C-alpha positions in Angstrom: 71.7 61.5 11.2 70.3 61.1 7.7 71.0 58.9 4.7 71.0 58.9 0.9 71.5 55.7 -1.0 74.3 53.7 0.5 75.7 56.5 2.6 74.7 57.6 6.1 75.7 61.1 7.4 76.0 62.4 10.9 76.0 66.1 11.5 77.6 67.3 14.7 76.6 70.3 16.8 79.6 72.3 15.4 78.3 71.8 11.9 80.9 69.1 10.9 79.5 66.1 8.9 80.9 62.6 8.9 80.0 60.0 6.2 79.6 56.3 6.6 79.3 54.2 3.4 77.8 50.8 3.2 77.7 48.1 0.6 73.9 48.3 0.2 71.3 51.0 0.6 70.7 52.4 4.1 67.0 51.5 5.0 66.8 52.8 8.5 68.6 54.9 11.1 68.5 55.1 14.9 70.6 56.7 17.7 71.3 54.8 20.9 69.6 56.4 24.0 72.8 58.1 25.1 73.7 59.2 21.5 77.1 57.5 21.5 76.2 55.0 18.8 74.0 55.1 15.8 72.6 52.0 14.0 71.9 51.5 10.3 69.4 48.9 9.0 70.5 47.4 5.7 70.2 44.3 3.6 71.3 41.2 5.6 71.5 42.9 9.0 72.5 46.1 10.8 75.6 48.1 11.4 76.6 50.0 14.6 78.7 53.1 14.3 80.5 55.2 16.9 80.4 58.6 15.1 82.5 60.6 17.6 85.3 58.0 17.6 87.5 56.4 15.0 87.4 52.6 14.7 85.6 49.8 12.9 81.8 49.5 13.1 80.1 46.5 14.6 78.4 44.4 12.0 75.3 42.4 13.0 74.3 39.9 10.4 70.9 38.2 9.7 69.8 37.2 6.2 67.0 39.3 4.7 66.0 42.9 4.1 65.9 45.0 7.2 63.8 48.1 6.7 63.6 49.9 10.0 65.6 50.0 13.3 65.2 50.9 17.0 67.2 50.7 20.2 65.5 49.7 23.4 65.3 52.6 25.9 68.2 51.1 28.0 70.3 50.5 24.9 70.5 46.7 25.6 68.6 45.5 22.5 68.5 46.5 18.9 65.4 45.6 16.9 64.8 45.8 13.1 61.6 45.5 11.1 62.0 43.3 8.0 60.7 43.1 4.5 59.2 39.7 5.5 56.5 39.6 8.1 58.9 39.6 11.1 61.0 41.5 13.5 64.6 40.6 14.3 66.7 41.6 17.3 70.1 41.4 18.9 71.1 41.5 22.5 74.0 43.9 22.1 76.1 42.6 25.1 76.6 39.2 23.5 75.1 39.4 20.0 72.4 36.8 20.7 69.7 36.8 18.1 66.0 37.3 18.7 63.5 36.2 16.1 59.9 37.6 16.4 57.8 36.1 13.6 54.2 34.9 12.9 52.8 38.3 11.8 50.2 38.1 9.0 51.4 41.5 7.6 54.5 43.7 7.6 55.4 45.5 10.8 55.5 49.2 10.1 55.1 50.6 13.5 57.0 50.0 16.8 56.7 51.6 20.2 58.6 50.9 23.4 56.8 51.1 26.7 58.1 53.1 29.7 61.5 51.8 30.8 61.5 49.4 27.8 59.7 46.5 29.5 57.5 45.9 26.5 57.7 46.5 22.7 54.4 47.1 20.9 54.1 46.4 17.2 51.7 46.6 14.3 51.3 44.0 11.5 48.4 41.9 12.8 44.7 42.2 13.7 45.9 43.0 17.3 48.8 45.0 18.7 51.5 42.4 19.3 53.4 43.3 22.5 56.6 41.5 23.2 58.0 41.2 26.8 61.5 42.6 27.4 61.7 42.3 31.2 64.1 39.3 31.1 67.8 39.6 30.3 67.3 37.7 27.0 64.3 39.7 25.9 61.2 37.9 24.6 62.9 34.6 23.7 60.8 31.6 24.7 57.9 33.9 25.7 54.6 34.5 24.0 53.6 38.2 23.2 50.5 39.9 24.5 47.8 40.4 21.8 45.9 43.6 22.6 42.9 45.2 20.9 42.2 42.1 18.7 39.7 42.7 15.9 38.8 40.0 13.3 38.2 42.3 10.4 41.0 44.8 10.2 44.7 45.2 10.8 46.6 47.3 13.4 48.7 49.9 11.5 50.1 52.1 14.2 51.0 51.8 17.9 52.1 54.4 20.5 52.9 53.5 24.1 51.9 55.8 27.0 54.8 57.9 28.4 54.5 56.6 32.0 51.8 53.8 32.1 51.7 50.3 30.7 49.1 51.3 28.2 49.3 51.4 24.4 47.2 53.5 21.9 46.3 51.3 18.9 45.4 52.6 15.5 43.7 50.4 12.8 43.4 50.2 9.1 39.9 51.5 9.2 40.8 54.6 11.2 39.7 53.4 14.6 41.8 54.1 17.7 41.7 52.4 21.1 43.8 52.4 24.2 44.6 49.0 25.8 46.2 48.2 29.1 48.9 45.5 29.3 47.9 44.1 32.8 44.4 43.0 31.9 43.9 43.8 28.2 41.1 46.2 29.1 40.2 48.4 26.1 38.8 51.9 25.8 37.5 53.2 22.4 39.0 56.6 21.6 38.0 57.1 18.0 35.4 55.3 15.8 36.4 54.1 12.3 37.2 57.0 9.9 38.3 57.5 6.3 41.8 55.9 6.2 44.4 53.8 8.1 46.0 55.4 11.1 49.6 56.1 10.1 51.0 58.2 13.0 50.2 58.7 16.7 51.9 60.5 19.6 51.1 61.2 23.2 51.5 64.7 24.6 53.7 65.6 27.6 50.7 65.9 29.9 49.8 62.3 29.0 46.2 63.1 28.3 46.0 63.8 24.6 46.9 61.7 21.5 47.5 63.3 18.1 46.9 61.1 15.1 47.1 61.2 11.3 45.7 58.9 8.7 46.5 57.7 5.2 43.4 59.7 3.9 44.9 63.0 5.2 42.7 63.5 8.2 44.2 64.2 11.5 43.1 65.2 15.0 43.6 65.3 18.7 42.0 62.9 21.1 41.6 64.1 24.8 41.4 60.9 26.8 40.0 62.8 29.9 37.1 64.3 27.9 
């Protein structure tokens, strides 16, 4: 799927393309885990489409500018980043709202833990990690705050493929790994030239590739 202006496009395996037009600009796109639905972040909410079927989309409303979007790994929740310093979410089974606010900065990075039990996010001097084990998600529960630093912001998060661990990248280029169970931290990279903007674990689960706003990039071997 891709978008231009107010229109989202889905290209199928046979080369056919289907268009979905919205009243406002498309700001973010995400496929559901099984690929049956795709979601659009837009002004005042999100829209759920079923590209392989005919029928009306599902409209999920919440006032404000929604800039990014992600499904939980089990497809039960839909989360958006917002222009304001907050996340919003919907429990798709019943449309219940989830409001995750209190960030000092904009949330630009999200990462789900294995099996979707936790959602890590940037936008604060720590990685803010919301619990999603309960059927209603994080409502009424406080998030974990991992890798707290008083002098710089978290700009990127990447959860480990199989462990309850998150790699945390900061505005000053530093990278750590933090464990959910006890908040234990391991320094992986000292501060560098620019903010960490991208991170990803490899399939062997022992290396992290990163990139920064200053153009430097690298691979961290956590077993070295």
